[in-house]
C-alpha positions in Angstrom: -0.2 0.1 0.1 1.5 3.5 -0.8 1.7 5.8 2.0 -0.8 8.7 2.0 0.7 12.0 1.7 -1.1 15.0 3.2 -0.5 18.1 1.2 1.6 20.9 3.0 1.1 24.7 2.9 3.7 24.7 0.0 1.5 22.5 -1.9 -1.9 24.2 -0.9 -0.2 27.4 -2.2 0.6 26.0 -5.6 -2.9 24.8 -5.9 -4.2 28.2 -5.0 -1.9 29.8 -7.4 -3.0 27.5 -10.1 -6.3 28.1 -9.3 -6.1 31.9 -9.5 -4.0 31.7 -12.6 -7.0 29.4 -14.3 -9.7 31.9 -13.0 -9.6 34.5 -15.9 -9.9 31.4 -18.1 -12.4 29.8 -16.5 -14.5 33.3 -16.7 -13.7 33.7 -20.4 -14.9 29.8 -20.9 -18.1 30.7 -19.0 -18.5 33.8 -21.0 -17.9 32.0 -24.2 -20.4 29.2 -23.1 -23.2 31.9 -22.2 -22.6 33.3 -25.8 -22.9 29.8 -27.3 -25.8 29.4 -25.1 -27.5 32.7 -26.4 -26.4 31.4 -30.0 -27.9 27.9 -29.5 -31.1 29.6 -28.2 -31.1 31.9 -31.2 -30.5 29.1 -33.5 -33.5 27.2 -31.8 -36.0 30.2 -32.2 -34.8 30.3 -35.9 -35.2 26.8 -36.1 -38.7 26.9 -34.8 -39.8 29.6 -37.1 -38.4 27.8 -40.0 -40.4 24.8 -38.9 -43.5 26.8 -38.5 -43.1 27.8 -42.2 -42.1 24.6 -43.1 -45.6 23.5 -41.6 -47.2 26.3 -43.4 -45.9 25.3 -46.8 -46.8 21.8 -46.3 -50.6 22.7 -45.6 -50.6 25.1 -48.4 -49.1 22.3 -50.6 -51.7 19.8 -49.1 -54.4 22.3 -50.1 -52.9 22.7 -53.7 -52.5 19.1 -54.0 -56.4 18.6 -53.1 -57.5 21.5 -55.4 -55.3 20.2 -58.1 -56.9 16.8 -57.6 -60.2 18.2 -57.5 -59.6 19.9 -60.8 -58.4 16.7 -62.4 -61.5 15.0 -61.4 -63.4 17.7 -62.8 -61.5 17.6 -66.0 -61.7 13.9 -66.3 -65.5 13.9 -67.9 -64.1 16.8 -70.2 -61.4 15.0 -71.5 -63.5 12.1 -72.3 -65.5 14.4 -74.2 -62.5 16.0 -75.8 -61.3 12.8 -77.0 -64.8 12.0 -78.5 -64.8 15.4 -80.4 -61.1 14.7 -81.9 -62.3 11.3 -82.9 -65.2 12.9 -84.8 -63.1 15.7 -86.0 -60.2 13.5 -87.4 -62.6 12.2 -90.5 -63.7 15.7 -90.8 -60.1 17.1 -91.3 -59.0 13.9 -93.4 -62.0 15.0 -95.8 -61.3 18.6 -95.9 -57.4 18.7 -96.8 -57.9 17.5 -100.5 -60.5 20.1 -101.3 -58.4 22.7 -99.4 -55.2 21.7 -101.4 -57.5 22.1 -104.6 -58.6 25.4 -103.6 -54.9 27.0 -102.4 -54.0 27.8 -106.0 -57.5 29.3 -106.6 -57.0 31.4 -103.5 -53.5 32.3 -104.3 -54.7 33.7 -107.6 -57.7 35.6 -106.1 -55.0 37.1 -103.5 -52.6 38.2 -106.4 -55.5 39.7 -108.4 -57.9 41.2 -105.8 -57.2 45.1 -105.2 -58.0 46.5 -101.9 -60.7 48.7 -103.9 -62.2 45.5 -105.1 -62.5 44.1 -101.7 -64.1 47.3 -100.2 -66.6 47.3 -103.4 -67.4 43.7 -102.5 -67.9 44.6 -98.7 -70.1 47.6 -99.8 -72.2 45.0 -101.9 -72.4 42.7 -99.0 -73.7 45.1 -96.7 -76.4 45.9 -99.4 -77.7 42.5 -99.8 -80.2 42.7 -96.8 -81.8 45.5 -98.5 -81.8 44.2 -102.3 -83.4 41.1 -100.7 -86.0 42.9 -99.1 -86.9 44.9 -102.4 -86.6 41.8 -104.4 -89.4 40.1 -102.2 -91.5 43.3 -101.8 -91.2 45.0 -105.2 -89.3 43.1 -108.0 -91.3 39.6 -107.4 -94.7 40.9 -107.3 -94.3 42.6 -110.5 -92.7 39.4 -112.3 -95.9 37.5 -111.2 -98.2 40.0 -112.9 -96.2 39.7 -116.1 -98.2 36.6 -116.9 -101.4 38.6 -117.1 -99.8 41.8 -118.7 -98.7 39.6 -122.0 -102.5 39.4 -123.6 -103.0 43.0 -122.8 -99.7 44.1 -124.7 -100.7 42.1 -127.7 -104.4 43.5 -127.4 -102.2 47.0 -127.3 -100.2 46.2 -130.4 -103.4 45.0 -132.4 -104.9 48.5 -131.7 -101.7 50.3 -132.4 -101.3 48.6 -135.7 -105.1 49.3 -136.6 -104.7 53.1 -135.7 -101.5 53.1 -137.8 -103.4 51.8 -140.6 -106.2 54.5 -140.3 -103.9 57.3 -140.0 -102.2 55.9 -143.0 -105.6 56.2 -145.2 -106.2 59.9 -143.9 -105.4 62.4 -146.7 -101.7 64.1 -145.9 -100.9 61.8 -143.3 -98.5 59.8 -145.7 -96.3 63.0 -145.9 -96.1 63.5 -142.1 -95.5 59.8 -141.4 -92.8 60.1 -144.0 -91.2 62.9 -142.1 -91.4 61.3 -138.7 -89.8 58.3 -140.2 -87.0 60.1 -141.7 -86.5 62.1 -138.5 -86.2 58.9 -136.8 -83.7 57.6 -139.2 -81.5 60.5 -138.9 -81.5 60.3 -134.8 -80.5 56.5 -135.0 -77.7 57.5 -137.4 -76.4 60.4 -135.2 -76.6 57.9 -132.2 -74.8 55.3 -134.3 -72.2 57.9 -134.9 -71.9 58.9 -131.2 
């Protein structure tokens, strides 16, 4: 067994000097430890705030995912209808392509030969079509329907005119008047032909 030594006053003084020398370092370590504790507390506060924001983001993401799922569920019937519509449109498009290809040269020619003035005139004509249609129905067609009844009246009028002409031709002196009228009409026709 080793003998137990009792420290003497010199030993106690060495220990006290060592403790006194270590005091400022211990105080510095305690201060540094307090700063670390404060930094850790701030870090924990920031971690908590980040966790709260992360929870909010997760909740918003869950809501968005739920909204997206609802929208997809709402779009599912529309998707089926769109597919059916596309199935209907494909044969129509296939049938429309050949005539459209045949019309392209015609459209090119029309674009090359049509002036803006002609387009404006066509637009003006199209604007007048309702009025023209109305007048055709209310004015021209009723007249055309009555032409069938006018023809016999015109024949009667021509017959009466010929009889009147024959009677006038038998009056004394009328032949000279008739001849002058015919010459005047012939001269007018010749002047009109020259103009």
